[in-house]
Residue frames relative to the residue before (quaternion, step in Angstrom):
aa qw qx qy qz dx dy dz
X 1.0000 0.0000 0.0000 0.0000 0.00 0.00 0.00
X 0.3626 -0.7684 0.4923 0.1891 3.54 -0.77 1.03
X 0.8029 -0.1046 0.1169 0.5751 3.56 0.89 -0.88
X 0.0205 -0.7836 0.6206 0.0181 3.56 -1.07 0.70
X 0.2507 -0.7622 0.5794 0.1432 3.52 -0.87 0.95
X 0.6034 -0.5693 0.3962 0.3933 3.59 -1.05 0.62
X 0.4965 -0.6693 0.4553 0.3134 3.59 -0.94 0.79
X 0.3738 -0.6683 0.5929 0.2493 3.52 -1.20 0.66
X 0.2765 -0.8068 0.5038 0.1371 3.55 -0.55 1.12
X 0.2658 -0.7533 0.5826 0.1499 3.52 -1.09 0.80
X 0.7394 -0.4149 0.2943 0.4411 3.51 -1.34 -0.04
X 0.2420 -0.7651 0.5815 0.1335 3.59 -0.96 0.89
X 0.3046 -0.7316 0.5782 0.1939 3.53 -1.13 0.70
X 0.6397 -0.5172 0.3800 0.4229 3.61 -1.16 0.44
X 0.5955 -0.6158 0.3874 0.3406 3.57 -0.99 0.87
X 0.6674 0.5253 -0.3287 0.4131 3.60 0.94 -0.81
X 0.6330 0.5239 -0.3492 0.4504 3.61 1.19 -0.27
X 0.6248 0.5785 -0.3397 0.3994 3.59 1.16 -0.37
X 0.5411 0.5502 -0.4423 0.4569 3.54 0.78 1.16
X 0.5199 -0.6104 0.4901 0.3419 3.52 -1.24 0.40
X 0.6874 -0.4325 0.3648 0.4553 3.53 -1.33 0.11
X 0.7885 0.2947 -0.2326 0.4872 3.55 -1.07 0.78
X 0.4634 -0.7086 0.4237 0.3219 3.58 1.28 0.32
X 0.3442 0.7063 -0.5371 0.3070 3.58 0.97 0.82
X 0.4009 -0.7333 0.4944 0.2390 3.58 -0.60 1.11
X 0.4167 -0.7386 0.4773 0.2303 3.55 -0.74 1.02
X 0.4537 -0.6596 0.5298 0.2802 3.53 -1.20 0.65
X 0.7245 0.3553 -0.2111 0.5516 3.58 1.24 -0.38
X 0.0040 0.8212 -0.5688 0.0457 3.56 -0.47 1.22
X 0.7940 0.1265 -0.0537 0.5921 3.57 1.16 -0.56
X 0.1058 -0.8017 0.5883 0.0074 3.55 -0.72 1.17
X 0.2225 -0.7557 0.6058 0.1113 3.54 -0.80 1.10
X 0.0861 -0.7920 0.6039 0.0269 3.58 -0.78 1.04
X 0.2692 -0.7422 0.5940 0.1545 3.56 -0.77 1.07
X 0.0960 -0.8363 0.5396 0.0112 3.58 -0.42 1.22
X 0.1347 0.7267 -0.6706 0.0635 3.51 -1.25 0.69
X 0.6996 -0.5026 0.3135 0.3995 3.60 -1.23 -0.11
X 0.4994 0.6908 -0.4213 0.3098 3.61 1.20 -0.08
X 0.5871 -0.5689 0.4457 0.3647 3.55 -1.27 0.45
X 0.6066 0.5505 -0.3570 0.4490 3.59 1.07 -0.65
X 0.6598 0.5012 -0.3100 0.4662 3.59 0.95 -0.86
X 0.6137 0.5346 -0.3470 0.4661 3.60 1.08 -0.67
X 0.6318 0.5161 -0.3259 0.4778 3.59 1.03 -0.78
X 0.6467 0.5120 -0.3169 0.4681 3.60 1.00 -0.81
X 0.6367 0.5272 -0.3255 0.4590 3.58 0.99 -0.82
X 0.6702 0.4980 -0.3040 0.4586 3.59 0.87 -0.92
X 0.6546 0.5047 -0.3111 0.4690 3.58 1.00 -0.81
X 0.6443 0.5250 -0.3218 0.4536 3.57 0.98 -0.84
X 0.6480 0.5054 -0.3183 0.4726 3.59 0.97 -0.81
X 0.6449 0.5169 -0.3224 0.4615 3.57 0.99 -0.81
X 0.6566 0.4948 -0.3074 0.4792 3.60 0.98 -0.81
X 0.6374 0.5314 -0.3263 0.4525 3.58 0.99 -0.81
X 0.6497 0.5103 -0.3162 0.4663 3.57 1.00 -0.80
X 0.6917 0.4850 -0.2764 0.4581 3.60 1.06 -0.78
X 0.7887 0.3429 -0.1562 0.4858 3.59 1.01 -0.76
X 0.4833 -0.6679 0.4422 0.3533 3.60 1.22 -0.20
X 0.4155 0.7173 -0.4667 0.3083 3.59 1.18 0.43
X 0.3771 -0.6717 0.5730 0.2799 3.53 -1.35 0.11
X 0.3807 -0.7268 0.5349 0.2015 3.56 -1.20 0.62
X 0.0952 -0.7568 0.6443 0.0548 3.56 -1.02 0.90
X 0.1611 -0.7872 0.5906 0.0746 3.58 -0.34 1.23
X 0.0370 -0.8126 0.5812 -0.0222 3.58 -0.86 0.95
X 0.0729 -0.7696 0.6343 0.0108 3.53 -0.87 1.07
X 0.1805 -0.7935 0.5762 0.0759 3.57 -0.80 1.04
X 0.2754 -0.7230 0.6139 0.1568 3.54 -0.81 1.08
X 0.3713 -0.7657 0.4816 0.2097 3.56 -0.51 1.17
X 0.4117 -0.7355 0.4876 0.2278 3.56 -0.57 1.19
X 0.6228 0.5555 -0.3457 0.4291 3.58 1.03 -0.72
X 0.6396 0.5196 -0.3195 0.4678 3.57 1.04 -0.75
X 0.6738 0.4824 -0.2950 0.4756 3.58 0.94 -0.86
X 0.6161 0.5374 -0.3484 0.4585 3.58 1.06 -0.69
X 0.6335 0.5170 -0.3280 0.4731 3.57 1.03 -0.75
X 0.6299 0.5401 -0.3332 0.4478 3.58 1.06 -0.73
X 0.6316 0.5286 -0.3363 0.4567 3.59 1.05 -0.70
X 0.7191 0.4213 -0.2366 0.4994 3.56 1.15 -0.64
X 0.4443 -0.7117 0.4324 0.3302 3.59 1.32 0.21
X 0.4251 0.7117 -0.4579 0.3210 3.55 1.01 0.79
X 0.6096 0.5732 -0.3555 0.4165 3.60 1.24 -0.12
X 0.0279 -0.7724 0.6344 0.0151 3.53 -1.09 0.78
X 0.2750 -0.7430 0.5911 0.1511 3.54 -1.08 0.80
X 0.1668 -0.7787 0.6003 0.0742 3.56 -0.90 0.99
X 0.4319 -0.7186 0.4878 0.2432 3.57 -0.71 1.08
X 0.4987 -0.6456 0.4922 0.3036 3.55 -1.14 0.68
X 0.7350 0.4393 -0.2174 0.4684 3.57 1.18 -0.56
X 0.7754 0.1617 -0.1292 0.5966 3.58 1.26 0.08
X 0.5413 -0.6129 0.4601 0.3459 3.55 -1.30 0.05
X 0.4545 0.7103 -0.4398 0.3089 3.56 1.26 0.08
X 0.1521 -0.7725 0.6124 0.0710 3.54 -1.09 0.81
X 0.0596 -0.7862 0.6135 0.0437 3.55 -1.11 0.64
X 0.5263 -0.6348 0.4630 0.3250 3.55 -1.10 0.67
X 0.1698 -0.7587 0.6215 0.0963 3.54 -1.13 0.73
X 0.3080 -0.7669 0.5382 0.1652 3.55 -0.71 1.05
X 0.7290 -0.4407 0.3066 0.4247 3.54 -1.35 0.18
X 0.6809 0.4911 -0.3040 0.4503 3.61 0.83 -0.92
X 0.6439 0.5091 -0.3253 0.4694 3.59 1.04 -0.73
X 0.6247 0.5306 -0.3338 0.4657 3.59 1.03 -0.74
X 0.6587 0.5047 -0.3098 0.4642 3.57 0.90 -0.88
X 0.6373 0.5243 -0.3302 0.4581 3.58 0.98 -0.82
X 0.6706 0.4965 -0.2989 0.4631 3.57 0.92 -0.91
X 0.6570 0.5090 -0.3170 0.4569 3.59 0.96 -0.80
X 0.6367 0.5143 -0.3334 0.4679 3.60 1.01 -0.74
X 0.6523 0.5018 -0.3129 0.4742 3.57 0.98 -0.84
X 0.6207 0.5460 -0.3204 0.4627 3.53 1.07 -0.81
X 0.6601 0.5063 -0.3041 0.4641 3.59 0.91 -0.91
X 0.6420 0.5212 -0.3339 0.4525 3.61 0.98 -0.78
X 0.6487 0.5091 -0.3238 0.4639 3.60 0.98 -0.78
X 0.6638 0.5001 -0.3041 0.4656 3.57 0.98 -0.84
X 0.6326 0.5222 -0.3329 0.4651 3.58 1.02 -0.74
X 0.6474 0.5114 -0.3195 0.4661 3.58 0.98 -0.82
X 0.6269 0.5328 -0.3305 0.4625 3.58 1.05 -0.75
X 0.6587 0.4943 -0.3017 0.4804 3.57 0.96 -0.88
X 0.6504 0.5311 -0.3202 0.4386 3.58 0.87 -0.93
X 0.6639 0.5117 -0.3072 0.4506 3.55 0.88 -0.93
X 0.6891 0.4767 -0.2874 0.4640 3.59 0.87 -0.94
X 0.6854 0.4940 -0.2908 0.4490 3.59 0.89 -0.93
X 0.6868 0.4728 -0.2989 0.4641 3.60 0.89 -0.83
X 0.5971 0.5514 -0.3628 0.4559 3.57 1.11 -0.59
X 0.7343 0.3871 -0.2135 0.5150 3.59 1.05 -0.80
X 0.3740 -0.7553 0.4566 0.2848 3.59 1.33 -0.09
X 0.4427 0.6442 -0.5005 0.3722 3.56 0.78 1.06
X 0.5088 -0.6438 0.4665 0.3300 3.62 -1.05 0.66
X 0.0287 -0.8173 0.5744 -0.0345 3.56 -1.01 0.78
X 0.0210 -0.7461 0.6619 0.0694 3.52 -1.39 0.23
X 0.2216 -0.7762 0.5822 0.0970 3.55 -1.25 0.43
X 0.0290 -0.8017 0.5965 -0.0266 3.56 -0.90 0.96
X 0.1999 -0.7422 0.6257 0.1327 3.53 -1.13 0.75
X 0.1004 -0.7855 0.6102 0.0232 3.56 -0.84 1.05
X 0.1920 -0.7611 0.6025 0.1444 3.55 -1.27 0.29
X 0.4972 0.6261 -0.4824 0.3580 3.56 -0.88 0.95
X 0.7243 -0.3347 0.3135 0.5149 3.54 -1.17 -0.63
X 0.5275 -0.6827 0.3965 0.3137 3.59 -0.71 1.09
X 0.6984 0.4690 -0.2922 0.4548 3.60 0.74 -0.99
X 0.6623 0.5144 -0.3143 0.4450 3.59 0.87 -0.90
X 0.6855 0.4842 -0.2944 0.4572 3.59 0.89 -0.91
X 0.6715 0.4786 -0.3080 0.4745 3.60 0.93 -0.80
X 0.6213 0.5292 -0.3449 0.4636 3.59 1.03 -0.72
X 0.6635 0.4955 -0.3044 0.4709 3.58 0.96 -0.84
X 0.6664 0.4991 -0.3026 0.4639 3.59 0.94 -0.86
X 0.6292 0.5701 -0.3311 0.4117 3.58 1.10 -0.66
X 0.5119 0.6615 -0.4209 0.3511 3.60 1.19 -0.35
X 0.7418 0.3792 -0.2128 0.5106 3.59 1.10 -0.65
X 0.6342 0.5307 -0.3196 0.4625 3.59 1.25 0.27
X 0.4183 -0.6937 0.5308 0.2493 3.54 -1.29 0.45
X 0.7845 0.0671 -0.0314 0.6157 3.57 1.28 -0.28
X 0.1744 -0.7495 0.6294 0.1080 3.56 -1.14 0.76
X 0.0950 -0.7928 0.6010 0.0358 3.58 -0.81 1.01
X 0.1484 0.7924 -0.5794 0.1200 3.59 -0.85 0.92
X 0.5622 -0.5998 0.4578 0.3386 3.52 -1.30 0.43
X 0.5995 -0.6195 0.3807 0.3346 3.56 -1.11 0.69
X 0.8302 0.2310 -0.0932 0.4988 3.59 0.88 -0.85
X 0.3957 -0.7302 0.4847 0.2744 3.62 1.20 -0.01
X 0.7772 -0.3180 0.2415 0.4864 3.56 -1.03 -0.78
X 0.4709 0.6628 -0.4432 0.3776 3.56 1.30 0.16
X 0.3787 -0.7067 0.5457 0.2434 3.55 -1.21 0.50
X 0.4246 0.6955 -0.4749 0.3324 3.59 1.24 0.24
X 0.4965 -0.6436 0.4914 0.3126 3.54 -1.20 0.51
X 0.6645 0.5062 -0.3029 0.4588 3.57 1.07 -0.75
X 0.5888 -0.5632 0.4305 0.3884 3.62 -1.12 0.57
X 0.4668 -0.7010 0.4726 0.2596 3.55 -1.05 0.79
X 0.7181 -0.4465 0.3167 0.4297 3.55 -1.33 0.09
X 0.5895 0.5749 -0.3721 0.4284 3.60 1.09 -0.65
X 0.6704 0.4800 -0.2901 0.4859 3.57 0.89 -0.94
X 0.6433 0.5468 -0.3226 0.4281 3.57 0.89 -0.96
X 0.7168 0.4445 -0.2601 0.4702 3.58 0.86 -0.94
X 0.6721 0.4910 -0.3155 0.4558 3.60 0.91 -0.80
X 0.6083 0.5474 -0.3535 0.4532 3.59 1.00 -0.73
X 0.7170 0.4500 -0.2461 0.4720 3.58 1.03 -0.80
X 0.8402 0.2837 -0.0706 0.4567 3.57 0.95 -0.91
X 0.5039 0.6685 -0.4432 0.3205 3.63 1.11 -0.33
X 0.4609 -0.7064 0.4644 0.2698 3.61 -0.97 0.82
X 0.7142 0.3579 -0.2394 0.5518 3.61 1.26 -0.01
X 0.6389 -0.4868 0.3981 0.4432 3.61 -1.20 0.26
X 0.2320 -0.7782 0.5740 0.1055 3.56 -1.10 0.76
X 0.1705 -0.7700 0.6112 0.0662 3.55 -0.86 1.08
X 0.0935 -0.8126 0.5752 -0.0033 3.59 -0.64 1.17
X 0.0153 -0.8048 0.5930 -0.0215 3.57 -0.87 0.99
X 0.3006 -0.7036 0.6135 0.1956 3.50 -1.30 0.51
X 0.6956 -0.5119 0.3088 0.3984 3.57 -1.21 0.46
X 0.7269 0.4321 -0.2466 0.4735 3.61 1.04 -0.66
X 0.6553 0.5165 -0.3141 0.4528 3.62 1.24 0.03
X 0.0191 0.7654 -0.6430 -0.0153 3.51 -1.31 0.40
X 0.6338 -0.5207 0.3970 0.4118 3.54 -1.24 0.39
X 0.0317 0.8050 -0.5911 0.0403 3.55 -1.03 0.81
X 0.6671 -0.4556 0.3811 0.4495 3.53 -1.31 -0.08
X 0.6945 0.4550 -0.3449 0.4379 3.54 -1.19 0.53
X 0.0721 0.8058 -0.5793 0.0999 3.58 0.35 1.25
X 0.0796 -0.7839 0.6157 0.0044 3.55 -0.94 1.02
X 0.1033 -0.7853 0.6082 0.0511 3.57 -1.13 0.67
X 0.2823 -0.7207 0.6052 0.1862 3.52 -1.32 0.42
X 0.0950 -0.7938 0.6002 0.0250 3.57 -0.84 1.03
X 0.1049 -0.8250 0.5551 0.0155 3.57 -0.73 1.12
X 0.6343 -0.5704 0.3221 0.4106 3.59 1.23 0.33
X 0.6026 0.5657 -0.3535 0.4380 3.61 1.27 -0.06
X 0.6555 -0.4800 0.3910 0.4325 3.57 -1.31 0.14
X 0.6294 0.5233 -0.3349 0.4668 3.57 1.05 -0.76
X 0.6233 0.5410 -0.3310 0.4575 3.56 1.09 -0.72
X 0.6546 0.4966 -0.3112 0.4775 3.57 1.01 -0.79
X 0.6266 0.5180 -0.3399 0.4728 3.60 1.04 -0.71
X 0.6329 0.5317 -0.3298 0.4561 3.57 1.00 -0.82
X 0.6718 0.4849 -0.2987 0.4737 3.59 0.91 -0.89
X 0.6394 0.5310 -0.3286 0.4486 3.59 1.00 -0.79
X 0.6578 0.4938 -0.3040 0.4806 3.55 1.00 -0.83
X 0.6444 0.5118 -0.3172 0.4714 3.58 0.98 -0.82
X 0.6341 0.5392 -0.3292 0.4458 3.58 1.02 -0.80
X 0.6457 0.5163 -0.3281 0.4570 3.58 0.96 -0.82
X 0.7170 0.4630 -0.2564 0.4536 3.56 0.94 -0.90
X 0.7184 0.4343 -0.2461 0.4845 3.59 1.24 -0.23
X 0.3369 0.8022 -0.4608 0.1749 3.59 1.25 0.02
X 0.7409 0.4323 -0.2404 0.4543 3.59 0.97 -0.76
X 0.6039 0.5864 -0.3470 0.4136 3.60 1.26 0.07
X 0.1506 -0.7551 0.6296 0.1038 3.54 -1.29 0.47
X 0.4483 -0.3448 -0.7832 0.2584 1.61 -1.01 2.29
X 0.5833 -0.6657 0.3419 0.3158 3.56 -0.98 0.79
X 0.8320 -0.0209 0.0942 0.5463 3.60 0.93 -0.79
X 0.1438 -0.7434 0.6455 0.0996 3.55 -1.14 0.77
X 0.1148 -0.8020 0.5855 0.0298 3.58 -0.80 1.05
X 0.2404 -0.7314 0.6234 0.1366 3.54 -0.88 1.04
X 0.2180 -0.7786 0.5800 0.0992 3.57 -0.77 1.08
X 0.2795 -0.7681 0.5548 0.1554 3.57 -0.56 1.17
X 0.2757 0.7710 -0.5092 0.2649 3.57 0.00 1.32
X 0.5181 -0.6717 0.4486 0.2812 3.55 -1.09 0.82
X 0.8197 0.0748 -0.0022 0.5679 3.59 1.03 -0.73
X 0.6953 -0.4990 0.3280 0.4000 3.56 -1.29 0.32
X 0.6302 0.5418 -0.3483 0.4336 3.60 0.99 -0.77
X 0.6602 0.4899 -0.3055 0.4804 3.57 0.92 -0.90
X 0.6461 0.5248 -0.3164 0.4549 3.57 0.98 -0.83
X 0.6444 0.5242 -0.3203 0.4554 3.59 1.01 -0.81
X 0.6465 0.5098 -0.3188 0.4696 3.59 0.99 -0.81
X 0.6506 0.5074 -0.3127 0.4707 3.58 0.98 -0.82
X 0.6538 0.5142 -0.3102 0.4604 3.58 0.97 -0.85
X 0.6468 0.5206 -0.3188 0.4572 3.59 0.99 -0.82
X 0.6773 0.4927 -0.2877 0.4644 3.56 0.92 -0.96
X 0.7239 0.4400 -0.2441 0.4719 3.55 0.83 -1.02
X 0.6207 0.5729 -0.3419 0.4119 3.58 1.05 -0.76
X 0.6562 0.5044 -0.3156 0.4640 3.58 0.97 -0.81
X 0.6418 0.5328 -0.3130 0.4541 3.55 1.00 -0.84
X 0.6917 0.4649 -0.2739 0.4801 3.59 0.98 -0.85
X 0.6142 0.5573 -0.3496 0.4358 3.60 1.03 -0.75
X 0.6200 0.5417 -0.3367 0.4570 3.57 1.04 -0.75
X 0.7160 0.4153 -0.2334 0.5103 3.57 1.20 -0.51
X 0.5951 -0.6252 0.3390 0.3744 3.55 1.25 0.36
X 0.5815 0.5705 -0.3768 0.4409 3.60 1.21 0.40
X 0.1324 -0.7665 0.6251 0.0652 3.57 -0.92 0.97
X 0.1181 -0.8565 0.4998 0.0520 3.61 0.08 1.26
X 0.3501 -0.6526 0.6152 0.2703 3.50 -1.42 0.13
X 0.1996 -0.8079 0.5478 0.0859 3.60 -0.80 1.01
X 0.0067 -0.7565 0.6538 0.0134 3.52 -1.23 0.71
X 0.3582 -0.7268 0.5367 0.2355 3.59 -0.91 0.85
X 0.1149 -0.7734 0.6220 0.0427 3.54 -1.05 0.89
X 0.3240 -0.7336 0.5572 0.2156 3.64 -0.53 1.07
X 0.5929 -0.5999 0.3914 0.3679 3.65 -0.94 0.77
X 0.6317 0.5517 -0.3387 0.4265 3.60 1.04 -0.68
X 0.6738 0.5140 -0.2873 0.4464 3.59 1.24 -0.39
X 0.4094 0.7310 -0.4788 0.2621 3.63 1.19 -0.03
X 0.6062 0.5691 -0.3538 0.4283 3.58 1.14 -0.53
X 0.6932 0.4484 -0.2629 0.4993 3.59 1.27 -0.32
X 0.3143 0.7953 -0.4824 0.1898 3.59 1.24 0.14
X 0.6461 0.5338 -0.3340 0.4314 3.57 0.86 -0.91
X 0.6685 0.5007 -0.2883 0.4684 3.57 0.94 -0.94
X 0.6765 0.5036 -0.2935 0.4502 3.59 0.90 -0.95
X 0.6948 0.4735 -0.2758 0.4658 3.56 0.91 -0.91
X 0.6159 0.5334 -0.3506 0.4618 3.59 1.03 -0.68
X 0.6393 0.5294 -0.3232 0.4545 3.59 1.02 -0.79
X 0.7081 0.4265 -0.2515 0.5034 3.58 1.17 -0.57
X 0.4269 -0.7219 0.4446 0.3145 3.60 1.31 0.20
X 0.0768 0.8345 -0.5358 0.1030 3.55 0.90 0.99
X 0.2398 -0.7796 0.5651 0.1240 3.57 -0.98 0.90
X 0.7687 -0.0472 0.0171 0.6377 3.58 1.31 -0.34
X 0.1193 -0.7856 0.6051 0.0495 3.56 -0.92 0.95
X 0.0877 -0.7923 0.6038 0.0033 3.57 -0.80 1.10
X 0.0809 0.8107 -0.5696 0.1084 3.58 -0.68 1.11
X 0.4770 -0.6392 0.5045 0.3306 3.60 -1.17 0.47
X 0.5503 -0.6000 0.4594 0.3552 3.57 -1.09 0.65
X 0.5922 0.6147 -0.3617 0.3749 3.56 1.08 -0.73
X 0.6174 0.5671 -0.3556 0.4132 3.60 1.10 -0.57
X 0.7261 0.3895 -0.2360 0.5151 3.59 1.25 -0.32
X 0.3899 0.7204 -0.4915 0.2956 3.59 1.22 0.14
X 0.7966 0.2212 -0.2056 0.5236 3.53 -0.82 1.03
X 0.7591 0.2443 -0.1651 0.5803 3.57 1.30 -0.04
X 0.0287 0.8498 -0.5244 0.0449 3.56 0.75 1.09
X 0.5578 0.6052 -0.3993 0.4038 3.58 1.15 -0.41
X 0.6237 0.5284 -0.3406 0.4646 3.59 1.08 -0.70
X 0.6419 0.5126 -0.3227 0.4702 3.58 1.01 -0.79
X 0.6620 0.4972 -0.3099 0.4675 3.59 0.92 -0.87
X 0.6419 0.5235 -0.3231 0.4578 3.56 0.99 -0.84
X 0.6346 0.5273 -0.3255 0.4619 3.58 0.99 -0.83
X 0.7014 0.4677 -0.2762 0.4615 3.59 0.81 -0.98
X 0.6556 0.5229 -0.3155 0.4441 3.57 1.08 -0.64
X 0.8086 0.3228 -0.1382 0.4720 3.57 0.89 -0.94
X 0.4991 0.6810 -0.4330 0.3157 3.62 1.16 -0.32
X 0.1958 -0.7555 0.6128 0.1237 3.56 -0.99 0.88
X 0.6426 0.4138 -0.3189 0.5605 3.56 1.16 0.76
X 0.5920 -0.5681 0.4215 0.3862 3.64 -1.17 0.39
X 0.1762 -0.7781 0.5981 0.0762 3.56 -1.09 0.80
X 0.0898 -0.7807 0.6178 0.0265 3.58 -0.89 1.01
X 0.1114 -0.7943 0.5961 0.0359 3.58 -0.77 1.07
X 0.1814 -0.8128 0.5531 0.0244 3.54 -0.78 1.13
X 0.3346 -0.7584 0.5293 0.1809 3.59 -0.91 0.95
């Protein structure tokens, strides 16, 4: 990490209020939100605030000043192109720093407004360095990372930041696109692994107030295997007060997840990263085409 500025602290709520109904301790206590000027990042911020309000978590907004961009400014390699003309002008290092500071202040104000409206505690930190490295390091102290699918890029496909964090972040990662928001209808994918069970547990917590509370796709080759998985997982969820709905998903159908979940009006999809190991194209396809938020759990 090249530089870290002290966090700006937001309003804190009494500790006894930071629990869900029924005094069930939340699995999500601290949400890291990667903020920038993109519409996708704004969608991620709004979703993170909504989750924080539901679970009693606090929000940590984080803006990373890209060291590579500042290094280019020192070498007089940066040029700014106006949105209203084709003219370009050189931007020096000091001008870049000024713009980044102003940018961070606007993002902090956006976070403050959203968090205070929802009455959730918040803080804001500006870091400097490589974006993925800094966010990965900051995620070590978080229970969830929320970020936009494409960042400041105008590409439709998820950017490299999302690709790397989804694979390597030490916490679950929630990815949103500008046209998506959290909604009713939580779905999870269970592949028989410990990560799959964690994904289902997290989905169950986030769906407690819904009827039906949770739909679980069982990644199984045949009906017998699916039935065994449903029996094992169903008992575990029943002990936690959740009565799920099960559907078997053949492994060959993972490429159709976006289509299947959209047909079911999915409001949030939670899946283990392990279910996409060896098939990263399916994960990329899901993140590119999903019209619902996607959470991947390690």
